[in-house]
C-alpha positions in Angstrom: 11.8 10.1 -30.2 10.4 6.1 -30.0 13.1 5.4 -32.4 16.1 7.3 -29.9 14.9 5.1 -26.8 14.7 1.8 -28.5 18.2 2.5 -30.1 19.7 3.3 -27.1 17.8 0.3 -25.1 18.8 -1.9 -27.9 22.7 -0.6 -27.2 22.7 -0.5 -23.7 24.4 -3.7 -22.1 23.0 -3.7 -18.5 19.3 -3.1 -20.5 20.0 -6.4 -22.2 20.8 -8.0 -19.1 17.4 -6.9 -17.3 15.4 -8.1 -20.8 14.6 -11.3 -20.2 13.2 -13.7 -22.5 11.2 -12.7 -25.4 8.3 -14.5 -25.1 4.4 -13.5 -24.3 2.3 -14.8 -21.6 -1.4 -15.4 -22.0 -3.5 -12.9 -20.6 -6.0 -13.6 -18.2 -9.1 -12.5 -17.3 -8.9 -9.1 -16.1 -10.5 -8.8 -12.3 -12.7 -6.2 -12.5 -12.7 -3.6 -9.7 -15.7 -0.8 -8.5 -13.9 0.9 -5.8 -9.8 2.2 -5.0 -7.6 -0.7 -2.9 -10.4 -3.2 -3.5 -7.3 -5.0 -5.1 -4.0 -4.3 -5.8 -0.7 -5.6 -7.0 3.1 -6.1 -5.5 5.8 -6.9 -7.3 9.8 -6.7 -6.5 12.8 -5.8 -8.5 16.6 -6.4 -7.8 18.8 -3.7 -8.8 22.6 -3.0 -7.9 22.7 -2.4 -3.8 22.8 1.8 -3.2 24.1 4.0 -1.0 22.3 3.3 1.6 21.9 -0.1 1.7 18.7 -0.5 -1.2 18.7 -3.7 -3.1 14.8 -3.7 -3.8 12.1 -1.9 -5.2 8.6 -3.0 -3.5 6.2 -1.4 -6.4 2.8 -1.5 -5.5 -0.3 -0.6 -7.8 -4.2 -0.2 -7.0 -6.4 -2.3 -10.0 -8.7 0.6 -10.2 -7.1 3.8 -9.5 -3.7 2.8 -11.3 -2.0 4.3 -7.8 1.8 3.6 -8.1 3.8 3.1 -4.4 7.5 2.6 -5.2 9.4 2.1 -2.5 13.2 1.1 -1.8 14.0 -2.1 0.6 17.4 -3.3 1.9 15.6 -7.1 1.8 12.7 -9.2 0.5 12.3 -11.0 3.5 8.6 -11.5 5.1 9.3 -8.7 7.8 10.6 -5.9 6.2 8.0 -5.9 2.9 5.0 -6.3 5.3 6.5 -3.5 7.5 7.0 -1.3 4.4 3.7 -2.4 2.7 1.6 -1.1 6.1 4.4 1.7 6.8 4.0 3.5 2.6 1.1 2.1 1.5 -2.1 1.1 3.6 -1.7 4.3 6.6 -0.7 6.6 3.4 -4.0 7.6 3.3 -2.7 12.2 12.8 -4.2 13.9 15.5 -3.1 16.1 18.7 -5.1 13.6 20.9 -4.3 10.5 19.1 -1.2 11.2 20.5 -1.3 12.0 23.9 -1.4 7.9 25.4 1.3 6.7 22.4 3.3 9.5 23.9 2.8 8.0 27.7 2.9 4.1 26.8 5.9 4.7 24.0 8.1 7.5 24.8 11.0 6.3 23.0 9.0 5.0 20.1 6.6 7.3 18.9 8.1 7.9 15.5 7.4 4.3 14.7 4.1 4.0 15.7 2.8 6.8 13.8 1.5 5.2 10.5 -0.5 3.5 12.7 -2.3 6.2 14.9 -2.8 8.1 11.3 -4.7 4.8 9.9 -6.3 4.5 13.2 -7.6 8.6 12.8 -8.3 8.2 9.1 -10.3 4.9 9.6 -12.3 6.3 13.2 -15.7 6.6 12.5 -16.3 10.7 13.4 -19.4 12.4 14.6 -19.3 14.9 11.7 -18.0 13.2 8.9 -18.0 9.5 9.5 -14.7 8.2 8.1 -12.2 10.7 6.6 -11.3 8.3 4.2 -14.8 8.7 2.9 -14.4 12.6 2.0 -11.2 11.7 0.1 -12.7 8.3 -1.7 -15.8 9.2 -2.5 -16.8 6.2 -0.5 -16.5 4.1 2.5 -13.4 3.4 3.1 -11.9 -0.4 1.8 -8.9 -2.3 2.3 -7.2 -4.4 0.0 -9.0 -7.9 0.3 -7.2 -11.2 0.0 -8.1 -14.7 1.4 -6.5 -14.7 4.8 -8.2 -11.2 5.8 -11.8 -11.6 4.5 -14.6 -11.4 7.1 -18.3 -11.7 7.1 -19.6 -9.2 9.3 -23.2 -8.9 10.7 -24.7 -6.0 10.0 -27.7 -5.9 12.5 -24.7 -6.6 15.4 -22.5 -3.8 13.9 -25.3 -1.7 14.5 -25.8 -2.3 18.0 -22.1 -2.1 18.6 -22.2 1.1 17.2 -25.4 2.5 19.2 -23.4 1.2 22.0 -20.3 4.1 21.3 
């Protein structure tokens, strides 16, 4: 089977064009993760334009679980990639009561805001379950951290805030 695949790829002109130069990059030190979504990698792949107008594939991989999300995109501009990341990865993980204020405030845009409602519901602290993400992931929900969104939280101030709620 492997030989058949290798022969096919070797004879495929489109495969050879995408293959690129034959070199091996040196291995970097592996980042050790301890929780899902602690670190993710993103990559953009340019392909032929589809009938729907998509030209790129955004691939997102969680380093801990190896969970893969592939998203078709029409362009690779920052706003398109950011929107896809939020809608198809961050908020992946709705409640009728959460929709009522959304429908009052944005009666004609509710469909675009559903992923953000889902994220708010899944990360909200509930009396009976803490966060729904706790049950899904087996620990307190975490999100990928990069240099621009890391914040130190004062546990005492956070506890006082929770008590006021």
